[in-house]
C-alpha positions in Angstrom: -23.5 -13.3 7.2 -26.5 -11.2 6.0 -26.2 -7.5 5.1 -27.0 -6.2 8.6 -24.5 -8.5 10.2 -21.8 -7.6 7.6 -22.4 -3.9 8.3 -22.2 -4.3 12.0 -19.1 -6.4 11.7 -17.4 -3.8 9.5 -18.3 -1.0 12.0 -16.9 -3.2 14.9 -13.7 -3.7 13.0 -13.3 0.0 12.3 -13.6 0.6 16.0 -10.8 -1.9 16.7 -8.5 -0.2 14.3 -9.4 3.3 15.5 -8.8 2.4 19.1 -5.5 0.8 18.4 -4.3 3.6 16.2 -5.3 6.2 18.9 -3.5 4.3 21.7 -6.7 3.3 23.3 -6.9 -0.3 24.7 -8.9 -2.2 22.0 -11.2 -5.2 22.8 -8.7 -7.3 20.9 -5.8 -6.6 18.5 -7.1 -6.1 14.9 -5.5 -8.0 12.0 -4.7 -6.1 8.8 -3.8 -8.8 6.3 -0.9 -8.1 3.9 -1.6 -11.2 1.9 -1.5 -10.4 -1.8 -0.7 -13.0 -4.5 0.0 -15.7 -1.8 -3.8 -16.0 -1.7 -3.7 -17.4 -5.3 -1.3 -20.2 -4.4 -3.2 -21.0 -1.2 -6.4 -21.4 -3.1 -4.7 -23.9 -5.4 -4.8 -21.7 -8.5 -2.0 -20.7 -10.8 -0.7 -17.1 -10.9 -1.1 -16.6 -14.7 -4.7 -17.8 -14.6 -5.8 -15.7 -11.6 -4.1 -12.5 -12.9 -6.0 -12.8 -16.3 -9.3 -14.2 -15.2 -11.4 -12.1 -12.8 -13.6 -15.0 -11.8 -10.6 -17.0 -10.7 -9.2 -14.0 -8.8 -12.5 -13.6 -7.0 -12.5 -17.3 -6.1 -9.1 -16.8 -4.5 -10.2 -13.8 -2.5 -13.3 -15.7 -1.3 -11.2 -18.7 -0.4 -8.9 -16.5 1.7 -11.8 -14.7 3.5 -13.6 -18.0 4.2 -10.4 -19.6 5.5 -8.8 -16.8 7.5 -10.9 -14.4 9.7 -8.9 -11.2 9.2 -10.2 -7.7 9.9 -9.0 -5.8 6.9 -7.2 -6.3 3.6 -4.3 -4.5 2.1 -5.3 -6.0 -1.3 -8.6 -7.2 -2.6 -7.2 -8.6 -5.9 -7.2 -5.5 -8.0 -3.5 -4.5 -8.0 -2.4 -6.0 -11.3 -4.1 -4.9 -14.6 -2.6 -7.4 -16.9 -5.8 -7.9 -18.8 -5.5 -4.4 -20.1 -1.9 -4.5 -21.3 -2.4 -7.9 -22.8 -5.4 -6.7 -24.7 -3.2 -3.8 -26.0 -0.5 -6.3 -27.1 2.3 -4.5 -25.3 3.3 -5.6 -21.8 4.7 -2.4 -20.4 7.1 -2.8 -17.4 5.0 -5.2 -15.2 5.5 -8.9 -15.8 4.5 -12.2 -14.3 5.4 -15.8 -14.5 4.3 -19.0 -12.7 5.8 -17.9 -9.4 5.9 -14.1 -9.2 4.8 -10.7 -10.3 7.5 -8.2 -10.9 8.3 -4.8 -12.3 11.4 -3.7 -14.3 13.3 -0.7 -13.2 12.3 1.8 -15.9 12.7 5.5 -16.8 10.4 7.6 -18.8 12.5 10.8 -18.6 16.1 11.8 -18.5 17.3 14.5 -16.1 17.7 16.9 -19.0 14.1 16.5 -20.0 12.5 16.9 -16.6 11.7 20.6 -17.4 10.1 19.5 -20.6 7.9 17.1 -18.7 6.8 19.7 -16.1 6.1 22.3 -18.7 3.7 20.1 -20.8 3.2 16.7 -19.1 0.4 15.5 -21.5 2.5 16.3 -24.5 5.5 14.6 -23.0 3.6 11.5 -22.0 2.1 11.2 -25.5 5.4 11.7 -27.4 7.9 10.2 -25.1 6.4 8.1 -22.3 4.0 6.0 -24.3 6.6 5.0 -27.0 9.0 4.2 -24.2 6.5 2.1 -22.4 4.7 0.4 -25.2 7.0 0.6 -28.2 7.5 3.2 -31.0 4.4 2.1 -32.9 2.0 2.1 -30.0 -0.2 4.8 -31.6 -0.4 3.0 -34.9 -2.3 0.0 -33.6 -5.6 -0.9 -35.4 -8.9 0.4 -34.1 -9.9 -3.1 -33.1 -7.0 -3.2 -30.7 -8.0 0.1 -29.1 -11.6 -1.1 -28.7 -10.5 -4.3 -27.2 -8.2 -2.5 -24.8 -11.0 -0.1 -23.8 -13.3 -3.0 -23.1 -10.6 -4.6 -21.0 -10.2 -1.4 -19.0 -14.0 -1.1 -18.4 -14.1 -4.8 -17.3 -11.2 -4.1 -14.9 -13.1 -1.0 -13.5 -16.2 -3.1 -13.0 -14.1 -5.7 -11.2 -12.8 -3.1 -8.8 -16.4 -2.1 -8.0 -17.5 -5.7 -7.7 -14.6 -6.7 -5.3 -15.5 -3.7 -3.1 -19.0 -5.3 -2.8 -17.4 -8.7 -2.0 -15.4 -7.0 0.7 -18.5 -5.5 2.3 -20.2 -8.9 2.1 -17.6 -10.3 4.5 -17.8 -7.3 6.8 -14.4 -6.1 5.8 -14.2 -2.3 6.1 -12.4 0.0 3.7 -8.9 1.1 4.7 -9.1 4.8 3.9 -10.9 7.3 1.6 -8.1 7.4 -0.9 -8.2 4.3 -3.1 -7.4 3.1 -6.7 -10.7 4.6 -8.0 -10.0 8.1 -6.5 -6.3 8.3 -6.8 -3.5 8.0 -4.3 -1.0 10.2 -2.5 2.2 10.4 -4.5 5.1 12.7 -3.7 7.5 14.0 -6.3 10.4 12.0 -5.1 8.3 8.8 -5.2 7.1 9.6 -8.7 10.7 10.1 -9.8 11.8 6.8 -8.4 8.7 4.8 -9.5 8.1 6.1 -13.0 10.0 9.1 -14.3 13.7 8.4 -13.7 13.7 4.9 -12.0 16.0 3.8 -9.2 19.3 3.9 -11.0 18.9 7.1 -12.8 17.5 8.9 -9.8 20.3 7.7 -7.5 22.8 9.2 -9.9 20.9 12.4 -10.5 20.6 13.2 -6.8 24.4 13.4 -6.7 25.1 15.0 -10.1 22.0 17.2 -10.5 20.6 17.9 -7.1 19.1 21.3 -8.0 17.1 19.8 -10.8 15.8 17.0 -8.6 14.8 19.5 -5.9 13.1 21.8 -8.5 11.1 18.8 -9.8 10.0 17.7 -6.3 9.0 21.2 -5.4 6.9 21.8 -8.5 5.4 18.3 -8.5 4.4 18.7 -4.9 3.0 22.2 -5.4 0.7 20.7 -8.1 -0.2 17.4 -6.4 0.3 17.7 -2.7 -0.5 21.3 -1.9 -4.1 21.1 -3.1 -4.5 18.0 -0.9 -3.1 19.8 2.1 -5.6 22.6 1.5 -8.4 20.1 1.2 -7.4 18.5 4.5 -7.7 21.8 6.2 -11.4 21.8 5.3 -12.1 18.5 7.0 -14.3 18.4 10.0 -12.3 15.6 11.5 -11.8 11.8 11.3 -14.1 9.8 9.0 -15.2 6.8 11.0 -16.5 4.9 8.0 -12.8 4.0 7.4 -10.1 2.3 9.5 -7.8 5.3 8.8 -8.2 8.8 7.3 -5.6 8.3 4.7 -3.2 5.6 3.4 0.1 6.3 1.7 3.2 4.3 0.8 6.9 5.3 1.3 9.6 3.6 -0.7 12.0 6.3 -2.0 13.4 6.8 1.5 15.4 3.6 1.0 17.7 5.2 -1.6 18.0 8.6 0.2 20.6 9.6 2.8 19.4 11.9 5.6 20.3 15.1 3.9 18.5 14.0 0.7 15.4 13.0 2.8 15.5 16.5 4.4 15.8 18.2 1.0 13.5 16.2 -1.3 10.9 14.4 0.8 10.4 16.1 4.2 9.2 19.6 3.1 5.9 18.3 1.6 5.6 15.2 3.7 5.7 17.2 6.9 3.0 19.7 5.6 0.7 16.8 4.7 1.1 14.9 8.0 0.8 18.0 10.1 -2.4 19.0 8.2 -3.9 15.6 9.2 -2.6 16.0 12.7 -4.3 19.4 13.1 -7.6 17.7 12.2 -7.1 14.8 14.6 -6.9 12.4 11.8 -4.8 9.2 11.5 -2.6 8.3 8.6 -1.5 4.7 7.8 1.9 4.8 6.2 3.2 1.6 4.5 7.0 2.0 4.9 8.4 -0.4 2.3 12.0 -1.2 3.3 13.0 0.7 6.4 12.0 4.0 8.0 13.6 3.8 11.5 16.7 5.8 10.6 14.4 8.8 10.0 12.7 8.4 13.4 13.7 11.9 14.6 11.4 13.5 12.0 8.3 11.9 13.4 9.0 12.0 17.2 6.9 15.1 17.9 3.6 14.1 16.3 0.7 13.6 18.6 -0.3 10.1 19.4 -3.1 9.0 17.1 -1.7 10.8 14.1 0.6 8.2 12.5 0.4 4.4 12.1 3.5 3.0 10.4 3.2 -0.4 8.7 6.7 -1.7 9.2 8.5 -4.0 6.8 12.2 -4.1 7.5 12.2 -2.4 10.9 12.2 -4.4 14.1 8.9 -3.5 15.8 10.2 -3.5 19.4 13.2 -1.3 18.5 10.8 1.0 16.6 8.6 1.4 19.6 11.6 2.5 21.6 12.4 5.1 19.0 8.9 6.4 18.4 6.5 5.6 21.3 4.1 8.2 19.8 3.6 6.2 16.6 1.3 3.2 16.2 2.8 0.1 14.8 1.3 -2.1 12.1 3.1 -5.4 11.4 5.3 -7.6 13.4 4.7 -11.1 12.1 7.6 -12.2 9.8 7.1 -14.2 6.7 10.2 -16.2 7.7 8.2 -17.4 10.7 4.9 -17.9 8.9 6.7 -20.0 6.3 9.1 -22.1 8.4 8.0 -22.2 12.1 5.3 -24.4 13.6 1.8 -23.1 14.4 2.7 -23.1 18.1 5.7 -20.9 17.6 3.8 -18.5 15.4 1.0 -18.1 18.0 3.6 -17.7 20.8 5.2 -14.8 18.9 1.9 -13.3 18.0 1.0 -13.2 21.7 4.4 -11.6 22.5 3.6 -8.9 19.9 0.1 -8.2 21.3 1.2 -8.2 24.9 4.3 -6.1 24.6 3.2 -3.7 21.9 -0.6 -3.5 22.0 -1.8 -3.9 25.6 -2.4 -0.2 25.9 -3.2 0.4 22.2 -0.8 1.5 19.5 -0.4 -1.9 17.8 -2.2 -3.5 14.8 -1.2 -7.0 13.9 0.0 -7.7 10.3 2.7 -9.4 8.3 5.9 -7.6 7.7 5.9 -8.2 4.0 3.2 -8.3 1.3 2.7 -12.1 1.1 3.4 -12.6 -2.6 5.3 -15.9 -3.0 4.1 -19.5 -2.6 6.4 -20.0 0.4 5.8 -16.8 2.2 3.4 -18.6 4.7 1.7 -21.9 5.2 -2.0 -22.1 5.5 -1.7 -24.0 8.8 0.3 -21.2 10.4 -2.0 -18.5 9.0 -5.0 -20.2 10.3 -3.5 -20.7 13.8 -2.5 -17.0 14.0 -6.0 -15.8 12.9 -7.7 -18.1 15.4 -5.5 -16.8 18.2 -6.1 -13.1 17.3 -9.8 -13.5 17.1 -10.0 -15.1 20.5 -7.3 -13.2 22.5 -8.8 -10.6 24.8 -6.3 -8.2 26.3 
């Protein structure tokens, strides 16, 4: 399509997402694709090659968009920066092989040094985090290695910008204003799990040192979330250039019990979500794992505020628990990989009819499609064809 057509298509797709998220009957159910590294396998390329050659990754992205008419993308091929770590000669904690991309559970702090980290984060990162991540001699590498790494970083940055233009070329709108180039929403409890303490150490610390964990979350969120809340208060309202007004990911809730969720997560999360609610904005929340057991915390938000991208929760049960929250997801990787095209389409129709006929539903996969056998191309094509032609 030409530039004018692409721009009009993107605007049309934004309207579909906005209508669904705001519980207005859309012309059809929009499809937010959660395909990630599955696109590489589907294009007939190898994982190691695509992750280290931007031209191959772009080829895979284009193959996907040419083959499957989706309305938006969770991933445009920019999530894994292996070219940078490989240029540096130290792998860090991300890894890949011929079949998967993974991340090792890792810890950059101990509970006893959290105060030290908060007091002088730059100093702590330089003296403790970097040696832990890249080895004790990370700062003794030759100048040529640093230059090579910087060039790799700049190439990666240019690739992000380029893939954004590829996305526009296909009429694919941007998800939300916050993106990898501008930073992302990260709460203190998520930072503790993802980077600072890791899953194992955080799980132990919440039981042995709950006050220290609470203090860290409070101080982290005061520095990183409170300014965002104040910025949201200055917004005029929704930004209709995007499908949503913000995107965020929740993962730490899976290792918390309800009391811990109330203590470490909810104080800042509620402030942020209510700030968006007050401005009539909609937030897409990718809930890795499950979120349904915390349904009571979200039951009083106005319709049109929250769109939960479900992974482990049953979408029909979730609708019963939270009729005020839009649902993203529904299609299981188990079905996409093992069922027939007819069965997949039948289930897609059930999702659309029962969850989206009056708005409040956006079709997607319930997992990030990452492995070779997460879906078949035949099933994906059948579902996409159905969604594009099914009028409610």
